[in-house]
Z-matrix of the N, CA and C atoms (Angstrom, degrees):
N
C 1 1.464
C 2 1.524 1 109.07
N 3 1.309 2 115.81 1 132.05
C 4 1.442 3 121.74 2 177.94
C 5 1.527 4 109.06 3 -89.54
N 6 1.329 5 114.82 4 127.01
C 7 1.461 6 119.27 5 178.08
C 8 1.516 7 108.93 6 -96.87
N 9 1.336 8 115.65 7 166.45
C 10 1.459 9 120.75 8 -177.05
C 11 1.494 10 114.40 9 -86.45
N 12 1.284 11 118.06 10 -0.02
C 13 1.464 12 120.67 11 -176.11
C 14 1.535 13 110.79 12 -105.20
N 15 1.347 14 114.58 13 155.39
C 16 1.441 15 122.51 14 176.86
C 17 1.532 16 106.93 15 -89.98
N 18 1.334 17 116.24 16 106.71
C 19 1.431 18 122.84 17 -174.86
C 20 1.526 19 112.85 18 -56.06
N 21 1.301 20 118.81 19 -43.98
C 22 1.443 21 121.46 20 -177.58
C 23 1.519 22 112.04 21 -66.17
N 24 1.308 23 117.33 22 -40.76
C 25 1.468 24 120.94 23 177.63
C 26 1.514 25 110.08 24 -63.47
N 27 1.308 26 117.43 25 -44.75
C 28 1.475 27 119.56 26 179.74
C 29 1.540 28 110.93 27 -65.45
N 30 1.292 29 117.62 28 -39.37
C 31 1.457 30 120.61 29 178.25
C 32 1.519 31 110.99 30 -62.24
N 33 1.326 32 117.44 31 -41.61
C 34 1.480 33 119.64 32 178.56
C 35 1.542 34 109.64 33 -64.35
N 36 1.311 35 118.17 34 -40.97
C 37 1.468 36 120.22 35 177.80
C 38 1.523 37 111.50 36 -64.52
N 39 1.322 38 115.46 37 -40.56
C 40 1.464 39 119.24 38 179.30
C 41 1.544 40 111.05 39 -65.98
N 42 1.300 41 117.73 40 -36.19
C 43 1.464 42 119.96 41 177.36
C 44 1.502 43 111.37 42 -66.43
N 45 1.367 44 117.00 43 -37.29
C 46 1.454 45 118.78 44 175.07
C 47 1.513 46 112.34 45 -64.29
N 48 1.333 47 115.93 46 -41.55
C 49 1.453 48 120.25 47 178.40
C 50 1.542 49 110.85 48 -64.52
N 51 1.315 50 115.90 49 -41.32
C 52 1.457 51 121.14 50 175.45
C 53 1.512 52 111.65 51 -57.72
N 54 1.335 53 116.77 52 -40.64
C 55 1.466 54 121.57 53 177.12
C 56 1.534 55 110.71 54 -64.80
N 57 1.306 56 116.78 55 -38.36
C 58 1.443 57 120.09 56 175.33
C 59 1.502 58 112.39 57 -60.31
N 60 1.333 59 115.89 58 -44.27
C 61 1.453 60 120.30 59 -178.73
C 62 1.520 61 110.33 60 -66.50
N 63 1.332 62 117.87 61 -39.72
C 64 1.436 63 120.44 62 176.08
C 65 1.532 64 111.11 63 -62.94
N 66 1.323 65 116.80 64 -35.11
C 67 1.460 66 122.46 65 175.65
C 68 1.520 67 110.39 66 -63.39
N 69 1.313 68 116.90 67 -38.41
C 70 1.466 69 120.60 68 175.60
C 71 1.505 70 111.04 69 -62.06
N 72 1.317 71 115.86 70 -43.52
C 73 1.453 72 118.83 71 179.35
C 74 1.543 73 110.88 72 -61.00
N 75 1.332 74 116.58 73 -42.57
C 76 1.463 75 119.35 74 176.57
C 77 1.528 76 112.05 75 -62.05
N 78 1.333 77 116.27 76 -39.49
C 79 1.457 78 119.07 77 177.63
C 80 1.524 79 112.52 78 -59.26
N 81 1.319 80 114.75 79 -42.82
C 82 1.491 81 119.43 80 178.43
C 83 1.538 82 109.12 81 -65.11
N 84 1.324 83 116.09 82 -45.63
C 85 1.477 84 120.02 83 -179.76
C 86 1.517 85 110.22 84 -59.76
N 87 1.310 86 118.56 85 -35.78
C 88 1.463 87 122.74 86 -177.70
C 89 1.530 88 112.82 87 -87.28
N 90 1.330 89 115.97 88 6.63
C 91 1.484 90 120.81 89 178.40
C 92 1.544 91 112.65 90 57.92
N 93 1.326 92 114.74 91 41.52
C 94 1.461 93 119.65 92 179.65
C 95 1.529 94 111.37 93 -67.55
N 96 1.278 95 116.07 94 162.16
C 97 1.472 96 123.04 95 -177.13
C 98 1.551 97 108.63 96 -63.26
N 99 1.311 98 116.02 97 135.03
C 100 1.472 99 121.74 98 -173.57
C 101 1.527 100 113.37 99 -56.91
N 102 1.316 101 117.22 100 -37.70
C 103 1.470 102 119.55 101 -179.82
C 104 1.529 103 110.43 102 -65.54
N 105 1.331 104 116.48 103 -37.96
C 106 1.484 105 119.32 104 176.53
C 107 1.516 106 110.40 105 -62.34
N 108 1.316 107 116.43 106 -40.78
C 109 1.488 108 119.97 107 179.84
C 110 1.558 109 109.19 108 -65.63
N 111 1.328 110 115.40 109 -43.79
C 112 1.470 111 118.50 110 179.00
C 113 1.535 112 112.33 111 -61.95
N 114 1.302 113 116.21 112 -36.11
C 115 1.461 114 120.82 113 177.37
C 116 1.547 115 109.87 114 -61.91
N 117 1.312 116 115.42 115 -40.04
C 118 1.465 117 118.74 116 -179.64
C 119 1.519 118 111.00 117 -75.13
N 120 1.328 119 118.84 118 -33.45
C 121 1.464 120 122.06 119 173.30
C 122 1.529 121 109.86 120 -58.02
N 123 1.331 122 115.31 121 -44.63
C 124 1.484 123 120.53 122 179.24
C 125 1.532 124 109.49 123 -63.12
N 126 1.320 125 118.42 124 -38.56
C 127 1.451 126 121.24 125 179.52
C 128 1.529 127 110.49 126 -64.81
N 129 1.326 128 118.04 127 -40.89
C 130 1.449 129 122.07 128 178.50
C 131 1.525 130 109.74 129 -64.11
N 132 1.314 131 115.58 130 -44.97
C 133 1.469 132 119.93 131 -179.56
C 134 1.532 133 110.06 132 -61.41
N 135 1.310 134 116.55 133 -43.07
C 136 1.493 135 120.67 134 178.53
C 137 1.535 136 109.37 135 -62.00
N 138 1.304 137 117.03 136 -42.30
C 139 1.465 138 120.83 137 179.94
C 140 1.529 139 110.71 138 -62.87
N 141 1.328 140 116.66 139 -42.43
C 142 1.482 141 120.41 140 178.43
C 143 1.522 142 111.78 141 -66.30
N 144 1.347 143 116.04 142 -41.12
C 145 1.465 144 119.54 143 178.00
C 146 1.543 145 110.28 144 -62.42
N 147 1.350 146 115.64 145 -42.30
C 148 1.455 147 119.97 146 179.13
C 149 1.523 148 111.12 147 -62.14
N 150 1.323 149 116.32 148 -41.79
C 151 1.444 150 119.90 149 176.64
C 152 1.531 151 111.37 150 -63.39
N 153 1.305 152 117.39 151 -43.23
C 154 1.470 153 121.46 152 177.60
C 155 1.519 154 111.53 153 -60.46
N 156 1.312 155 117.35 154 -42.01
C 157 1.443 156 120.41 155 -179.45
C 158 1.554 157 109.94 156 -67.06
N 159 1.293 158 116.76 157 -37.02
C 160 1.491 159 119.88 158 177.20
C 161 1.507 160 111.36 159 -62.72
N 162 1.361 161 115.39 160 -45.59
C 163 1.463 162 118.97 161 179.08
C 164 1.534 163 110.19 162 -64.07
N 165 1.331 164 117.51 163 -41.80
C 166 1.437 165 120.71 164 177.54
C 167 1.541 166 111.82 165 -61.78
N 168 1.338 167 116.68 166 -41.87
C 169 1.457 168 119.69 167 177.00
C 170 1.517 169 111.80 168 -61.90
N 171 1.332 170 115.13 169 -45.13
C 172 1.467 171 120.15 170 178.69
C 173 1.547 172 111.19 171 -61.63
N 174 1.319 173 115.41 172 -38.37
C 175 1.474 174 119.80 173 178.51
C 176 1.520 175 111.07 174 -62.32
N 177 1.325 176 116.71 175 -43.07
C 178 1.457 177 120.02 176 -179.40
C 179 1.527 178 109.36 177 -67.61
N 180 1.352 179 116.63 178 -46.27
C 181 1.465 180 121.43 179 -177.00
C 182 1.497 181 114.14 180 -67.39
N 183 1.298 182 118.04 181 -22.50
C 184 1.466 183 120.39 182 -176.85
C 185 1.523 184 111.36 183 -114.59
N 186 1.319 185 117.30 184 -68.62
C 187 1.456 186 121.43 185 -170.73
C 188 1.541 187 112.03 186 -67.22
N 189 1.316 188 117.17 187 -49.95
C 190 1.448 189 120.77 188 -176.40
C 191 1.569 190 109.21 189 -70.11
N 192 1.317 191 116.78 190 -46.93
C 193 1.456 192 119.72 191 179.95
C 194 1.523 193 110.65 192 -56.90
N 195 1.332 194 117.54 193 -47.31
C 196 1.450 195 120.78 194 -178.61
C 197 1.531 196 111.82 195 -63.74
N 198 1.346 197 117.00 196 -39.56
C 199 1.457 198 120.26 197 178.40
C 200 1.516 199 111.06 198 -63.83
N 201 1.318 200 117.46 199 -42.19
C 202 1.470 201 120.18 200 179.95
C 203 1.513 202 111.62 201 -68.75
N 204 1.316 203 116.63 202 -37.32
C 205 1.470 204 120.78 203 -179.02
C 206 1.554 205 111.11 204 -73.08
N 207 1.313 206 117.42 205 -22.63
C 208 1.444 207 119.90 206 -175.81
C 209 1.546 208 113.01 207 -67.87
N 210 1.331 209 116.76 208 -23.91
C 211 1.445 210 120.34 209 -175.31
C 212 1.514 211 114.25 210 80.04
N 213 1.343 212 115.76 211 -0.67
C 214 1.461 213 121.77 212 179.28
C 215 1.570 214 107.11 213 -83.79
N 216 1.330 215 115.14 214 100.74
C 217 1.477 216 120.96 215 -173.63
C 218 1.512 217 113.14 216 -58.09
N 219 1.344 218 120.92 217 -47.85
C 220 1.464 219 119.38 218 179.30
C 221 1.519 220 113.38 219 -60.74
N 222 1.338 221 117.38 220 -41.72
C 223 1.453 222 119.83 221 179.77
C 224 1.525 223 109.60 222 -67.61
N 225 1.324 224 119.51 223 -43.16
C 226 1.455 225 122.36 224 177.67
C 227 1.510 226 110.68 225 -59.58
N 228 1.328 227 117.41 226 -42.15
C 229 1.465 228 120.93 227 179.07
C 230 1.532 229 109.09 228 -64.29
N 231 1.317 230 117.73 229 -43.27
C 232 1.452 231 121.71 230 -179.74
C 233 1.522 232 111.51 231 -60.09
N 234 1.331 233 116.68 232 -48.51
C 235 1.467 234 121.66 233 179.63
C 236 1.517 235 111.71 234 -64.23
N 237 1.320 236 116.81 235 -39.12
C 238 1.469 237 120.79 236 175.72
C 239 1.525 238 113.02 237 -61.99
N 240 1.352 239 113.85 238 -43.63
C 241 1.474 240 119.57 239 178.02
C 242 1.542 241 110.38 240 -64.73
N 243 1.335 242 116.15 241 -41.34
C 244 1.459 243 119.04 242 177.65
C 245 1.504 244 112.11 243 -60.97
N 246 1.352 245 115.92 244 -41.01
C 247 1.437 246 121.39 245 179.33
C 248 1.518 247 110.93 246 -63.64
N 249 1.308 248 117.39 247 -47.11
C 250 1.469 249 119.67 248 179.43
C 251 1.490 250 112.28 249 -62.29
N 252 1.334 251 118.43 250 -39.17
C 253 1.474 252 122.75 251 177.61
C 254 1.509 253 110.68 252 -65.00
N 255 1.364 254 116.72 253 -41.90
C 256 1.483 255 119.84 254 179.18
C 257 1.539 256 110.48 255 -65.02
N 258 1.298 257 117.25 256 -41.51
C 259 1.464 258 120.82 257 179.51
C 260 1.533 259 109.58 258 -63.85
N 261 1.326 260 117.18 259 -41.30
C 262 1.466 261 120.38 260 178.05
C 263 1.529 262 111.61 261 -62.74
N 264 1.333 263 115.84 262 -44.47
C 265 1.503 264 120.92 263 178.65
C 266 1.536 265 109.64 264 -63.46
N 267 1.301 266 115.55 265 -44.90
C 268 1.453 267 120.26 266 -178.07
C 269 1.538 268 111.64 267 -64.17
N 270 1.311 269 116.40 268 -41.04
C 271 1.446 270 119.75 269 -177.41
C 272 1.533 271 111.91 270 -71.92
N 273 1.311 272 116.93 271 -27.70
C 274 1.493 273 120.42 272 175.82
C 275 1.503 274 112.44 273 -68.55
N 276 1.329 275 115.08 274 -29.81
C 277 1.495 276 117.71 275 -179.24
C 278 1.490 277 114.79 276 -78.73
N 279 1.324 278 116.38 277 -5.52
C 280 1.465 279 119.74 278 -176.44
C 281 1.501 280 111.24 279 -94.84
């Protein structure tokens, strides 16, 4: 199955986020000031939200668009339902 996202781009972004999380661990280990740690937690959260929005955008531009254009009503309904569920999950996390 072909997905709408660019795997290499997403992997690079995930590696950057992973590095941010490791940096948080170092900050805790080094007994850094709590506000500095919270600032970095917010940066990681923002990076994850940005990644999620990119995946959601790619899903709409590829998977949902193709399903709607196919004329296959059950598939179009399934992709639309998946999209609505993903948006609901994503909005709850904010």
